N, C-alpha and C positions, 0 to 999 in steps of 0.2 A: 415703633409706627415705622410701614413701608416707606422706602423711595416711589416716588413718580414721575416719571421722566416726560417733558412738555413736548411737544411740537418743536422743532428748531425753525427759526427764521431771522432774517436781519436784525429784528426786531427786540428779539427774545432769548438769543442764546445765553446771556449774561441771567436767564431768570431760570436756570435749572436747580431748583428747590425744593428741597424736603424739611420735613419737621426744623421749627427754631427749638426746638427743646433737643440738646443733645449731653446726655449721660456723663458721653467722656470730658466733659468741660469745655469743646473747642465752641467759637462764636461763628452763628451761621453763615456771616462772609468766609470766613476759613475754611467751613464745612463746602460753602458753596466752589471756592476756587479750586478747592480740592477732589470735589466731585465733576468737576468744568477738568479737569486734569487727566482724570479717570476716563474720562465719556471720551475727550479725545481722542487717547491712548488706544482705545477699544474700536473707536471708529476706524482707525486706520490699522491696525492689528489683529483685530480679531471679526471684521466683516469680511464675506467674499468682494471682491473686485465689484458686481454686479448687484451685493446689496448695499454697498459704497455709496455704486453709481447712483440708483434709484434714488436712495436714503438724500443725498445731498442736491441734488438735480429737484428733489421735493419739496422736502424743508427749508432749503437754503437760497436755491435759487428761483422756487416760488413757482414750479413749472405744474401742470397736472399731472395724474397718473398716465390719460390716454395721448399729454405729450409728447412723456419720455418713452411711451412705449413705439409711438409713431418713429421718433427717434432712434429707437434702438433696434428696431426690426420685430419687437417682440408681443406679445398681447396685453393689456392694461390690467389683465388678473394677474399675469405674472407678474407684473411690477409690482404690483398690490402687493403681492403675496413674499417680494426681494424685498421689501419697506416693512411689511410687518413683521418677516423672521427677524430683520435689522434690529425692530424696536426692541422685539421680547428678547434678542441675546442683550442687547444694554440694557432695560431693567434687569435681569439676571445678574449682571453685570454691577449694574449698581446698587442691587438690594444688596447683593454681598459683601462690599465698601462701607455700604452703609449702616451695617449690622454695629 
């Protein structure tokens, strides 16, 4: 079953979940903990600075894309593309480790 990353917010960062069926015998809480570590490291090491800024401002600081764009002097569609690219990278990384 494929891993699906949910949006990051202050309330749901602990809810990075995937299937409760784990063929390798680990529990779901162990798998969540491991996936949180992987995603956290990937955010720091695999995303560009702009992707990281846009992603964290949008999901962790609960800012609208227009607000982020205004603060960074960018177009809102550019911010949207950075967020989409970051999510796609994280989904690919998560799916690699969840297999």
